C-alpha positions as CSV (number, residue, x, y, z in Angstrom):
1,X,84.1,58.8,107.1
2,X,86.5,56.8,108.5
3,X,87.3,53.0,107.0
4,X,86.7,49.8,108.9
5,X,90.7,49.2,108.4
6,X,91.1,52.3,110.8
7,X,88.1,52.2,112.6
8,X,89.4,48.5,113.5
9,X,93.6,49.5,114.5
10,X,91.8,51.6,116.7
11,X,90.6,48.7,118.7
12,X,93.7,47.0,118.5
13,X,95.2,45.2,120.6
14,X,98.1,47.5,121.9
15,X,100.1,44.4,122.4
16,X,99.7,44.2,119.0
17,X,102.5,47.2,118.5
18,X,105.4,45.8,121.6
19,X,105.9,42.8,119.3
20,X,109.8,41.2,119.5
21,X,110.7,40.9,115.8
22,X,112.5,38.4,116.2
23,X,109.9,35.9,118.6
24,X,107.8,36.7,115.5
25,X,107.6,33.5,113.2
26,X,110.3,33.2,109.9
27,X,110.7,30.0,107.8
28,X,113.8,27.7,109.2
29,X,116.4,25.8,106.6
30,X,114.5,22.3,107.9
31,X,111.6,23.2,106.6
32,X,112.8,23.6,102.5
33,X,114.3,20.1,102.6
34,X,112.1,18.8,100.3
35,X,112.5,21.7,97.2
36,X,113.8,21.7,94.1
37,X,116.1,24.3,92.7
38,X,113.4,26.4,90.6
39,X,111.2,25.8,93.7
40,X,113.8,27.2,96.5
41,X,113.8,30.2,93.1
42,X,110.3,31.3,93.0
43,X,110.3,31.5,97.1
44,X,113.1,33.9,97.1
45,X,111.3,35.4,93.9
46,X,107.6,35.4,95.6
47,X,109.9,37.0,98.8
48,X,111.8,39.9,97.1
49,X,108.9,40.9,95.6
50,X,106.9,41.3,99.1
51,X,110.0,43.3,100.1
52,X,110.3,46.0,97.9
53,X,106.6,46.4,97.6
54,X,106.7,47.1,101.1
55,X,110.1,48.0,102.0
56,X,108.6,52.1,101.5
57,X,104.7,50.9,103.4
58,X,106.7,52.6,107.2
59,X,107.0,56.3,106.1
60,X,104.7,56.0,103.6
61,X,102.4,55.5,107.6
62,X,104.6,57.6,109.4
63,X,103.8,60.6,107.5
64,X,99.8,59.8,106.9
65,X,100.1,59.7,110.7
66,X,102.1,63.4,110.6
67,X,99.4,64.9,107.9
68,X,97.2,62.7,111.2
69,X,98.7,65.7,114.1
70,X,98.8,68.3,111.8
71,X,95.2,68.6,110.7
72,X,94.2,68.4,114.4
73,X,96.1,71.4,115.2
74,X,94.9,72.6,112.0
75,X,90.8,71.4,113.2
76,X,92.4,73.3,117.3
77,X,93.9,76.2,116.0
78,X,96.5,75.5,117.1
79,X,99.1,75.1,114.5
80,X,102.7,75.7,116.8
81,X,100.7,72.9,119.1
82,X,101.0,73.3,121.6
83,X,98.4,73.8,123.2
84,X,96.9,71.6,127.5
85,X,94.0,71.0,124.5
86,X,95.7,69.6,121.5
87,X,98.3,67.8,123.9
88,X,95.9,65.8,125.5
89,X,94.3,64.3,122.5
90,X,97.7,63.3,121.5
91,X,99.3,61.6,124.6
92,X,95.7,59.8,123.4
93,X,96.2,58.8,120.3
94,X,99.1,58.1,120.9
95,X,98.5,55.7,123.6
96,X,95.2,54.2,122.3
97,X,97.8,53.2,119.9
98,X,99.6,51.2,121.9
99,X,102.8,53.9,122.6
100,X,103.0,55.9,126.1
101,X,105.8,58.7,126.3
102,X,108.5,55.9,127.2
103,X,108.3,53.2,125.7
104,X,110.5,52.2,123.6
105,X,108.2,52.8,120.7
106,X,109.0,56.4,121.3
107,X,111.0,57.0,118.8
108,X,107.2,57.0,116.4
109,X,106.9,60.3,118.3
110,X,110.0,62.0,116.9
111,X,110.0,60.6,113.4
112,X,106.4,61.6,113.4
113,X,107.7,65.4,114.6
114,X,110.2,65.6,112.2
115,X,107.7,64.5,108.8
116,X,105.6,67.3,110.6
117,X,108.0,69.9,110.6
118,X,108.4,69.6,107.3
119,X,104.5,69.2,105.6
120,X,103.6,72.5,107.9
121,X,106.5,74.3,105.9
122,X,104.9,72.9,103.6
123,X,101.2,73.7,104.2
124,X,101.6,77.3,105.8
125,X,102.7,80.8,103.7
126,X,105.5,82.9,104.3
127,X,104.5,84.9,106.7
128,X,102.3,82.5,108.6
129,X,104.8,80.6,110.2
130,X,106.7,83.8,111.1
131,X,103.4,85.0,112.8
132,X,103.3,81.6,114.4
133,X,107.2,82.1,115.6
134,X,108.2,79.3,113.6
135,X,111.1,78.4,111.6
136,X,110.8,79.0,107.8
137,X,113.3,76.7,107.2
138,X,111.6,72.4,107.4
139,X,113.8,69.8,109.5
140,X,114.9,68.3,106.2
141,X,116.3,71.5,104.2
142,X,118.2,72.4,108.5
143,X,119.0,68.6,107.6
144,X,121.0,69.3,104.1
145,X,122.0,72.9,105.1
146,X,123.9,71.5,107.9
147,X,125.1,68.5,105.7
148,X,126.5,70.5,103.6
149,X,128.6,73.5,105.7
150,X,130.1,70.2,107.0
151,X,131.2,68.4,104.3
152,X,132.5,72.4,103.2
153,X,134.0,72.5,106.4
154,X,135.3,68.9,105.3
155,X,136.8,70.2,101.7
156,X,138.0,73.0,103.8
157,X,140.0,70.9,106.1
158,X,141.1,68.1,103.3
159,X,142.4,71.6,100.7
160,X,144.3,73.4,103.1
161,X,146.7,70.7,104.2
162,X,147.5,69.7,100.0
163,X,148.1,73.5,100.1
164,X,150.2,73.5,103.7
165,X,151.9,70.2,101.4
166,X,152.1,71.8,97.7
167,X,153.4,74.9,98.5
168,X,157.1,75.4,97.8
169,X,158.5,76.7,100.3
170,X,162.0,79.5,101.3
171,X,164.2,77.8,103.8
172,X,167.2,80.0,105.2
173,X,170.6,78.1,104.1
174,X,174.1,78.4,104.9
175,X,176.8,78.6,103.2
176,X,179.8,75.8,103.9
177,X,182.3,79.0,105.1
178,X,180.5,81.6,104.8
179,X,181.9,84.0,107.2
180,X,180.5,87.6,109.6
181,X,178.4,89.3,107.7
182,X,177.3,87.2,104.1
183,X,174.0,87.1,104.0
184,X,172.5,82.8,104.2
185,X,170.9,81.9,100.4
186,X,167.7,81.0,99.9
187,X,166.7,77.6,98.5
188,X,163.7,76.0,97.9
189,X,162.3,73.0,100.3
190,X,160.2,69.5,98.9
191,X,157.1,71.6,97.5
192,X,155.0,71.8,93.6
193,X,154.3,74.5,92.3
194,X,151.7,73.8,89.3
195,X,149.9,71.7,92.3
196,X,150.0,74.1,94.4
197,X,148.7,76.9,92.2
198,X,145.6,74.2,91.5
199,X,146.0,73.4,95.3
200,X,145.4,77.8,96.0
201,X,142.0,78.1,93.2
202,X,140.6,75.5,94.7
203,X,141.5,77.1,98.7
204,X,140.1,79.8,97.1
205,X,136.8,78.7,96.4
206,X,136.2,76.5,99.4
207,X,136.5,79.8,100.6
208,X,133.5,81.3,99.0
209,X,131.5,78.5,99.4
210,X,132.3,79.3,103.3
211,X,131.2,82.1,104.1
212,X,128.0,81.3,100.5
213,X,126.9,79.3,104.2
214,X,126.2,81.8,105.7
215,X,122.0,83.7,106.6
216,X,120.7,86.6,105.4
217,X,118.0,86.2,107.4
218,X,120.1,84.8,111.1
219,X,122.4,87.6,110.8
220,X,118.9,90.4,110.1
221,X,116.3,88.3,112.3
222,X,118.3,86.4,115.1
223,X,121.2,87.9,115.7
224,X,121.6,91.2,118.8
225,X,123.2,94.9,117.6
226,X,126.3,93.0,119.2
227,X,126.5,90.0,117.4
228,X,126.1,92.0,114.8
229,X,128.4,94.3,115.4
230,X,131.2,91.0,116.0
231,X,130.2,89.3,113.1
232,X,130.5,93.1,110.8
233,X,134.8,93.1,112.8
234,X,134.7,90.1,111.2
235,X,134.6,90.7,107.6
236,X,136.4,93.9,107.6
237,X,139.2,91.6,108.7
238,X,138.0,88.9,105.8
239,X,138.0,91.8,103.4
240,X,141.0,93.7,104.4
241,X,142.9,90.0,104.0
242,X,141.0,89.5,100.0
243,X,142.4,93.2,99.9
244,X,145.6,92.2,99.9
245,X,145.5,88.9,97.8
246,X,143.6,90.5,95.3
247,X,146.1,93.5,95.0
248,X,149.0,90.5,94.0
249,X,145.8,88.8,92.0
250,X,145.7,91.5,89.2
251,X,149.2,92.6,89.7
252,X,151.3,91.9,85.6
253,X,152.9,88.9,85.2
254,X,156.8,88.2,86.0
255,X,159.1,88.4,83.1
256,X,160.4,85.3,82.4
């Protein structure tokens, strides 16, 4: 049964949802003129404690609203939320709360959709998600994957720059008075062999991480035959480069 608090909120004046926070009454400096240091500290402690108590309530309320929306989908047999009947019910819900689609408060809907997506992945099995045509990964997981991929790419750029800087290069340098037919002698350019070796190992680790970001489900489920062939060609090129490098790593160390 609906609680009295929920019932009251359903009948609340829609204007309550569009109040400008800056217009809300707040304490003024002059109001504190007569208070002692101890009183001011006590007041500050009370405000801080109240803030800590309520700071997570908006997220909790959004998650609760998402649970209601998912429950509606279950009740109406529409897990994807695509039927006209479902959309009409949800639109009416938001309008009754004073949150029309074109209002500034429409960001509430986006936040709720985020939580709905996460809750659906915790509610439905992988087979049920597949049957409904929904991705098995939640919005949160996809965001984490995106951030992880971005972090790996940023690391790759950083390490690549360090490898370029630390790797000793050989530059052709002509001997003074060298005549025709004389060979030019190589000379080492700036670089640090010790750091270069460490940077190369780091670069290999980053390359492995980048390849590890590839999802087998995307390859097997979402790629066309032509796309898989194109990817296979790229992987073959990578494999050849790796084989060439591994021939070097397997060679005996040179005698010194």
